[in-house]
N, C-alpha and C positions, 0 to 999 in steps of 0.2 A: 553570100550575096553581098553582104556589108564588108568584104574584105578591104581593107585600105582606106575605109571610110573612119574619119575622126568622130562621128557621132550624130552629126548634121543630118544624116539619111534617117536615123533612128528617131530624131527628134521630130523630121516632116511628119512621119508615120504616127508617133505617139501621143505629139502634142494636139491634133485634131481628134484622136480617140479619147483622150482626157477629156476636154471639152464636151465632146459628144455625152461622155460618161456622167459628166457633172448635169449637163442639161437635162437628161435621162433621170438623174436622182432627184433633182427639183421638180420636176413633172410628177415622178411617183409620190413625193412628200406630199405635195399639193392635191393630190388625189386621193392620199389614203389616210393623212391626219386628219383629225378632229377639227374642223374648220370653226366649230362653236357659232356659227353665224348669229347675230343678234336677232335678226328676223327669218323668216321662210324666205326660200331660194326664189318666192315669185314675188319678193319684195321690190317695188318699182319706187324711186322719189317722186314725192308728191309737192304739187305748188303747195296745194293748201295746206297741207302738214307744216310745209317751210314757213310759208306766212304764220302759222298759229305759233309757231316757235319764236317768230319774231316779235308777234305781239305779246307774247308772253314777258318777253323782256321789256318791249316799250312800256309795258302795263307796270311792272315791278319800278322801271326806273319813274314813272309818272307817281306812282305812290309814294315812293322816297321822296320826290321834290314837294309833293302837296300835301302828305301826310307825318312824313320823317320816319316812315317805317315801310315795309314791303313783304309780302311773299311771293315767291318765285316757285313755279312749276311748269314742267313739261313732259312730255312721253320720249320713249327713245325713237320712236316712229319720227316725231316731229323735229328731233335734233337730227337722225340719220337723212332726213331728207332736206335739210338746212344746210347739213354737211356738203352732200353730194351736189345741189343746185348752186348754193351759195359760197360754199367753203372757198372755193379757189381765187374768186375774186376779194372775198374779205381778208385771206391771207397776204394776198398782195398788196391790198391798200394796207396792210401794217407792216409790210417789209419783207414778207416771207415768201420763200419758193413753197408751193404745194404741189409736190410730185405724185398724188394720189388721186386713185380712179377706184370706182367701184365701193364707194366709202358707206359705212355703216357703224351704228355706234350701240351698243348693248349697255344698259344700265341695270345693274343686278348686285347683288351681294357685296354692298358698299362700293362697287367700283362702276368706273367709266369706261369700257373696253372697246376701244378703236379698232375696227378692221376695214383693211383696203388693200388695194394692189398699188405695188411701188415698183420702179425700176433700179433694179440693182445688178451692176456689172453687165447690163443689155440684156437683162432678163427680167419679165416681169413676173415678180413673185406676191404672194399673200403676205401681208405684215399685220402683226397684233400687236398693238401697244395696251396694256392695261396701266391705267391711273386710280388711284385713290384720293379723294378729295377729303379734305378734313378741316376743321377750324381749329387755331392755335390760340393760345392765351388770352391774345390781345383781340382775338374775334374775327381773325383776319383768315379767308380762305386760304388752302394749299393744296397743290396738287402733285401727289407723291407717284412717281413713275415705278411701279411693281414688277413690271414684266414685260419684255419684248422680245418676240419671235418673229424670225423672217426666214421661214423654210431652213433653217440652219445655215444660213449664207450672214455674216457680218452685216448691220444695217449702219449706212453712216448716221453719226450723231445727230446731224441738223434735221432729218428726217423724224426722228424721235421728238428732238426739240419743237419742231414745227407742230406737233401734233399737242402738247403741252400748251405750247404760247396760244393755239387757235382756242383751246378752252378759256384760258385765261383772258385773252383778250375778248371774246364775246360774253364770258361770264363774270370778269371782277371790274375790266377796265370801266364799263358804265359808271358802275356804282362809286369806282374809286375815284371819278372824274365830276363826283357831285360836291358841292359845298359841303365843309365837315369832313369827317371820317366814318365809314361805316362800319357796323359792328354784327356779325353772324351770331345766333342762338344755336351753339352746338348741337343741342336735341334736335333740335328743327331740322336739322340735316339729313335727308333721307335720301338715299341712291338704292333702289330695290325694286323689284319685279317691275321693270320698264319704265319707272318714274323718277324723275329729280324733283325733290322739294327741298327748300330753304328759306328760312324768314331772317328780316335782320331789320336794323335801326340805322338812322344817321344821327351822329352825335356833334 
């Protein structure tokens, strides 16, 4: 059948089959892997919870301005709703592309676990980015990416950096822009059981 063919005929057949195999593997992986979703499958972004997250940030900034100290606390449902409803517009305002849909964030075991769908090589696949917040010796918060998983496919670095930058822009920049310098109490930082808490002062 392929006598006298230099290989192009085989390529015409094999390349589509390989592509179909790759797609099948991604679908099977997404269906069978432990998604570890932060909230139930029935979760839907809530405008009320999104506004509660914004209010928590605004209240903490107001405290810092008027009293020189603040306490910030929000839940994973509030953060997830804000990321889903406002995350794209917020990221673009700060110069970042936001290629994510179906966004959710889990707050547990000292980590912020970002889950979303992202398009990679023309396929929409589930992305997980685990980030561990901490406080350095200068009292500044830092986010350390500890794990990235995107269905066994290499994820573009900009997507991971966008997730990290989103947390930095919404949780650090407002306090870094205040007069003076902010200082966080390391012992006050808590990321567990669906809640993020931290306390700080302006010096």
